[in-house]
C-alpha positions in Angstrom: 40.8 -3.0 7.5 38.4 -3.7 4.7 37.5 -7.0 3.4 36.2 -7.3 -0.1 32.5 -8.7 -0.2 31.1 -10.6 -3.2 28.5 -8.8 -5.2 26.7 -12.0 -5.3 25.6 -11.7 -1.9 22.9 -9.6 -3.0 21.0 -12.7 -3.9 20.9 -13.7 -0.2 18.6 -10.8 0.1 16.4 -12.2 -2.6 16.0 -15.8 -1.2 15.9 -14.8 2.6 13.2 -12.4 1.7 11.2 -14.8 -0.2 10.7 -16.8 3.2 10.4 -13.6 5.4 8.4 -11.3 3.6 4.9 -11.8 2.5 4.2 -8.4 0.9 5.6 -5.0 1.5 2.5 -3.7 3.0 2.3 -5.9 5.9 5.7 -5.2 6.8 6.1 -3.7 10.5 7.9 -0.6 8.7 5.0 0.5 6.9 3.9 3.9 7.9 0.4 4.0 6.6 -2.1 6.6 7.7 -4.2 5.1 10.3 -7.5 5.9 8.6 -8.7 6.0 5.0 -12.0 6.1 3.5 -13.9 6.7 0.2 -17.4 7.4 -0.7 -18.8 5.9 -4.0 -22.1 6.5 -5.8 -23.8 3.2 -6.7 -27.0 1.9 -8.3 -29.8 0.6 -6.4 -33.2 -1.1 -7.4 -35.2 1.9 -6.3 -34.6 4.6 -9.0 -35.8 7.3 -6.9 -32.7 7.1 -4.7 -29.0 6.2 -5.0 -26.7 4.2 -2.7 -23.7 5.7 -1.2 -21.1 3.3 -0.1 -18.5 4.3 2.2 -15.3 2.1 2.4 -13.1 2.7 5.4 -9.7 1.1 6.8 -8.8 2.0 10.4 -5.6 0.9 12.0 -5.7 -0.6 15.4 -3.0 1.9 16.5 -5.3 4.4 16.4 -6.7 2.9 19.7 -5.7 2.5 23.0 -6.0 -1.0 24.9 -6.6 -1.6 28.3 -6.8 -4.7 30.5 -10.3 -6.3 30.2 -11.3 -6.7 33.8 -14.8 -8.3 33.0 -15.1 -11.8 34.7 -13.9 -14.5 32.7 -11.7 -12.3 30.4 -8.7 -14.2 31.0 -6.5 -11.2 31.1 -7.2 -9.8 27.4 -7.2 -6.4 26.4 -9.8 -4.3 24.9 -10.4 -1.0 23.0 -13.6 0.6 22.5 -14.2 2.7 19.3 -17.2 4.4 17.6 -17.6 5.1 13.9 -19.9 7.8 12.5 -21.0 8.3 8.8 -23.2 10.9 7.7 -24.5 12.8 4.5 -25.3 16.5 4.9 -27.2 18.1 2.2 -26.5 21.8 0.9 -28.3 23.3 3.7 -26.2 21.3 5.9 -29.2 19.2 7.1 -28.4 15.4 7.8 -30.4 13.3 5.4 -28.5 9.7 6.2 -26.7 8.6 9.2 -25.2 5.4 10.8 -23.5 5.0 13.9 -21.2 1.7 14.1 -19.6 0.5 17.5 -16.0 -0.9 17.0 -15.3 -3.3 19.8 -11.6 -4.6 19.7 -9.8 -7.5 21.6 -6.5 -9.1 22.0 -4.3 -11.2 24.0 -1.3 -8.8 24.6 -0.7 -5.1 24.7 0.4 -3.9 21.0 3.9 -3.4 20.3 5.6 -0.9 18.1 6.6 -3.6 15.7 3.0 -5.2 15.6 1.1 -5.0 12.2 -2.3 -6.3 13.3 -5.1 -6.5 10.5 -6.9 -3.4 10.3 -10.7 -2.8 10.7 -12.3 -2.7 7.2 -15.9 -2.3 6.4 -18.6 -0.7 4.2 -21.4 1.6 5.5 -24.3 2.1 2.8 -26.7 5.0 3.0 -29.2 6.1 0.5 -30.5 9.4 -0.4 -32.4 11.3 -2.9 -30.6 13.0 -6.0 -28.3 16.0 -4.8 -25.0 17.0 -3.8 -24.0 15.8 -0.1 -20.8 16.5 2.3 -19.7 13.2 3.5 -18.9 13.4 7.5 -16.5 10.5 8.6 -15.7 10.4 12.3 -13.8 7.9 14.4 -13.7 8.1 18.2 -11.7 6.2 20.7 -13.5 6.0 23.9 -10.4 5.4 26.1 -8.1 8.0 25.0 -10.9 10.6 23.7 -8.7 10.7 20.4 -11.0 11.9 17.4 -10.7 11.6 13.7 -13.3 13.8 11.8 -13.3 15.0 8.1 -16.2 16.6 6.3 -14.6 18.0 3.3 -15.6 15.2 0.7 -18.4 15.8 -1.6 -20.6 13.3 -3.6 -23.2 14.1 -6.1 -26.1 11.7 -6.7 -28.0 11.9 -10.1 -31.2 10.1 -10.9 -30.7 7.5 -13.4 -32.8 8.4 -16.6 -33.2 4.7 -17.7 -33.1 5.9 -21.3 -29.3 6.3 -21.8 -26.2 4.4 -20.7 -25.5 4.9 -17.2 -22.3 4.0 -15.2 -21.8 4.3 -11.3 -18.4 5.2 -9.7 -15.3 3.1 -10.4 -14.4 0.7 -7.7 -10.9 -0.9 -7.3 -11.0 -4.6 -6.7 -8.5 -7.1 -6.1 -7.5 -9.6 -8.9 -8.0 -12.4 -9.7 -11.9 -12.0 -9.3 -13.7 -14.9 -8.2 -16.1 -16.6 -10.4 -19.5 -14.9 -10.3 -20.8 -18.2 -9.4 -19.7 -17.7 -6.1 -21.0 -14.0 -5.7 -18.3 -12.4 -4.4 -15.6 -9.7 -5.1 -13.4 -8.0 -2.9 -12.5 -4.3 -2.8 -9.1 -3.0 -2.6 -10.1 -0.4 0.0 -7.3 1.9 -0.4 -9.2 5.4 -0.2 -9.5 5.4 -4.0 -5.8 4.6 -4.8 -3.8 1.5 -5.1 -0.6 0.2 -3.4 2.6 0.1 -5.1 3.0 -3.4 -6.4 -0.6 -4.4 -5.8 -2.2 -6.2 -8.8 -6.0 -5.5 -9.2 -8.9 -4.6 -11.6 -11.6 -1.9 -11.6 -15.2 -2.3 -11.8 -18.4 0.1 -12.4 -22.2 -0.9 -12.4 -23.7 -0.1 -15.9 -27.5 0.4 -17.1 -27.7 -0.4 -20.8 -31.1 0.9 -22.3 -31.0 -1.9 -24.9 -29.7 -5.0 -23.5 -29.3 -6.7 -26.8 -27.0 -4.2 -27.9 -23.2 -5.2 -27.9 -21.3 -3.6 -25.1 -17.9 -2.2 -25.8 -15.3 -0.9 -23.5 -12.1 1.1 -24.1 -9.8 2.2 -21.4 -6.8 4.4 -21.3 -4.1 4.9 -18.6 -2.1 8.0 -18.4 0.0 9.6 -15.9 3.6 10.6 -14.4 5.7 8.0 -12.3 7.7 9.8 -9.8 11.0 8.2 -9.9 14.4 9.9 -10.4 12.5 12.1 -12.8 9.1 11.9 -14.1 8.4 9.0 -16.5 5.2 9.2 -18.6 2.8 6.3 -18.7 0.4 5.8 -21.8 -1.4 2.7 -21.6 -4.6 1.5 -23.2 -6.8 -1.6 -23.6 -10.2 -3.3 -24.5 -10.5 -6.3 -22.3 -13.4 -6.6 -19.9 -15.9 -9.1 -18.3 -19.5 -8.3 -17.9 -21.6 -9.8 -15.2 -25.4 -9.8 -14.8 -26.4 -7.8 -11.8 -25.4 -5.3 -9.6 -23.0 -5.1 -6.2 -24.4 -6.0 -2.8 -22.4 -5.6 0.4 -21.5 -8.8 2.4 -20.7 -8.7 6.2 -17.1 -9.1 6.7 -14.9 -7.8 9.5 -11.5 -7.6 7.7 -12.2 -6.6 4.3 -15.0 -5.0 1.8 -16.8 -7.8 0.1 -19.7 -7.8 -2.3 -22.1 -10.3 -3.9 -24.0 -9.8 -7.1 -27.5 -9.5 -7.2 -29.5 -10.0 -10.5 -31.9 -7.4 -11.7 -32.6 -8.3 -15.1 -30.5 -7.9 -18.4 -30.2 -4.1 -18.4 -28.0 -4.1 -15.3 -24.6 -5.2 -15.3 -21.3 -5.1 -13.5 -18.3 -4.6 -15.6 -14.9 -5.8 -14.6 -11.8 -4.3 -16.3 -8.4 -5.7 -15.7 -5.6 -3.4 -15.4 -1.7 -3.7 -15.3 -1.8 -1.8 -11.7 1.1 -4.2 -10.6 3.4 -2.6 -13.2 2.9 1.2 -12.3 5.6 3.0 -10.2 4.5 5.4 -7.5 2.9 8.6 -8.9 -0.3 10.1 -10.1 -2.6 8.8 -12.9 -5.8 9.1 -14.7 -8.0 6.4 -15.9 -10.3 7.1 -18.7 -13.1 4.4 -19.7 -15.4 4.8 -22.6 -18.4 2.5 -22.8 -20.3 2.0 -25.9 -23.7 0.2 -26.4 -25.3 0.6 -29.7 -25.6 4.4 -30.2 -25.6 5.2 -26.5 -22.1 6.2 -25.1 -20.7 6.9 -21.7 -17.4 8.2 -20.5 -15.7 8.0 -17.0 -12.5 9.6 -15.7 -10.9 8.7 -12.4 -7.8 10.2 -10.9 -5.8 8.0 -8.5 -2.5 7.6 -7.1 -0.1 4.6 -6.8 1.1 4.9 -3.3 4.1 3.7 -1.4 3.5 4.4 2.3 6.6 2.8 3.4 8.9 4.0 0.9 12.5 3.9 2.3 13.7 7.5 3.1 17.0 6.7 1.5 15.2 6.1 -1.9 13.8 9.9 -1.9 17.2 11.1 -2.4 18.7 10.1 -5.9 22.4 10.8 -5.0 22.2 9.0 -1.7 20.2 6.0 -3.3 22.9 5.5 -6.0 25.9 6.0 -3.5 24.6 3.5 -1.2 24.9 1.0 -4.1 28.8 1.0 -4.0 28.5 -2.2 -1.7 27.2 -4.4 -4.5 27.7 -2.3 -7.9 30.6 -2.0 -9.8 32.3 1.3 -10.7 31.0 1.2 -14.3 27.4 0.6 -13.1 27.8 3.6 -10.7 29.0 5.9 -13.3 26.4 5.0 -15.6 23.9 5.9 -12.9 25.4 9.3 -12.4 26.1 10.4 -15.8 23.8 11.5 -18.7 20.4 13.1 -18.6 17.9 12.6 -15.9 16.0 10.1 -17.8 19.2 8.1 -18.7 20.4 8.0 -14.9 16.9 6.9 -14.0 16.8 4.1 -16.4 20.2 2.8 -15.5 19.2 2.8 -12.1 16.0 0.8 -12.8 17.8 -1.4 -15.0 20.3 -2.3 -12.3 17.5 -3.4 -9.9 15.5 -5.2 -12.6 18.4 -7.5 -12.8 18.4 -8.3 -9.2 14.5 -8.8 -8.9 13.2 -12.3 -8.9 9.6 -11.0 -10.0 9.5 -9.6 -13.6 5.7 -9.3 -13.5 5.4 -6.4 -11.0 7.2 -2.9 -10.8 7.5 -3.6 -6.8 11.1 -4.8 -6.4 11.2 -6.7 -3.2 15.1 -7.0 -3.0 15.4 -3.3 -3.8 12.9 -2.5 -1.0 14.8 -4.5 1.6 18.2 -3.1 0.5 17.3 0.5 1.1 15.2 -0.5 4.4 18.5 -1.8 5.5 20.3 1.6 4.2 17.7 3.5 6.3 18.7 1.4 9.4 22.2 1.8 8.8 22.0 5.4 8.7 19.9 5.5 12.0 22.2 3.2 14.1 25.7 3.9 12.6 26.0 7.4 11.6 28.5 9.8 13.2 27.0 12.9 15.1 27.8 15.2 12.2 27.1 13.2 9.1 24.2 11.1 8.0 26.8 8.5 6.8 26.0 5.3 8.5 25.7 3.4 5.2 29.1 4.0 4.6 30.6 2.6 7.9 32.1 -1.0 8.1 29.0 -2.0 10.6 26.6 -0.3 8.1 28.1 -2.2 5.0 27.8 -5.6 7.1 24.3 -4.8 8.1 23.1 -3.7 4.4 24.5 -6.9 3.0 23.7 -9.5 5.7 20.8 -7.9 7.7 20.4 -8.0 11.3 23.0 -10.3 13.1 21.4 -13.2 15.2 23.7 -12.3 18.2 25.7 -9.1 18.8 28.1 -8.9 21.8 30.1 -5.9 22.9 33.2 -6.1 25.1 34.4 -3.2 27.1 37.7 -3.5 29.1 40.1 -1.2 30.7 42.8 -0.1 28.6 41.5 -1.7 25.5 39.5 -0.6 22.6 35.7 -1.3 22.7 35.1 -4.4 20.6 31.8 -5.6 18.8 31.3 -9.0 17.5 28.4 -10.0 15.1 27.4 -13.7 14.7 25.2 -14.9 11.9 24.5 -18.5 12.8 22.6 -19.3 9.4 25.3 -18.0 7.3 28.1 -19.3 9.8 29.9 -16.2 9.9 31.2 -13.9 12.5 32.4 -10.2 12.1 34.7 -8.5 14.7 34.8 -4.7 14.8 37.2 -2.6 17.0 36.6 1.3 18.0 40.2 2.0 18.0 39.7 5.7 18.3 36.9 5.2 20.9 34.6 7.8 19.1 31.9 5.3 18.2 33.2 4.2 14.7 33.7 0.5 14.9 36.1 -0.7 12.1 35.8 -4.2 10.8 38.9 -6.1 11.9 38.2 -9.5 11.2 35.7 -11.7 9.3 35.3 -15.5 10.1 33.7 -18.4 8.7 32.3 -20.6 11.5 
């Protein structure tokens, strides 16, 4: 027996998510890479050397925790890691190196669903002008697990102090705090940005004539990877210039910088970008600086990433078919006909109408819906087909989420029965496996 369920139930997703979810990247379903890092070339007061800042983010899941047997440890669990960052010149000789211990402690052993805060930080190294290989290594002392990369290069050039100079581009969180508090927070995503995450970029600037007016023009182009590839072409001139250069601040859970004044020639330029409106894809940011007759251009390639993107959203046909629980036949037909651009636009328009947030491209309702589709396929699919989202249990799971209570009754000479109870919604659903093949059919829906 099949019961008609109101399309308006999708609103339950919206309001329940507002209470349950902070933001996608903190959700336990995120499949982030355990380690990411980025090497940046920045200015320093000594013009004979450049500074290389290496931002890193390391998931606690990389490490093995063991019980702390030390006196007074109160049954805590600890892990021991070691971080090594090194610069090798073209002769493979080390010119700068830092070794940092990474002690970790927690009250319980980590569970699969845990999402503890990652280890973030910045290692600052100095080196003469030249091209260097960045060696980045993380060791877990308990398991012997090692992560090492030495495939990233960085070039340091001596500032001429006669022309307009610019450091590498750094992604930062937005809004940026007032410079009076002397702090900005780097996004720290390995040179990329997370889908739906707002932010800005900044760069350190040297202007040979500080009395000349500084102008900034930026252009953002790229391809959004949806059903088809959607072109993006944005531009603007808004920016803020602060006096001084970046100086790392100690912080365990982020990459923070203060601003250190060094005279009128040195500035930190902050450019607000509509990053939160970008869909996942590859992009190019071009920034042109002008100060009097001096000019400087920067180009930075980056990606908008969605590490925990639902698998059901990677298949256009499946992602549309799974909407039959909440979309009308006319809406489904519109998403299945026309060019790939027309189908993509119809799909995006459908979900825009369900989004409580019109300022961000990240649609929390859509994301939760397809996370549930993924779970329905994993839990309720038959042995031969990945059709769990089409089953009655899959349908109820997608629309209502995980039941607060689930009971299964197995009695001799009777069909298996499964009862789902949603206390908060005051609803109960009864499923019967009449064929005894694992396909439970909805037989009764009750209001409690």
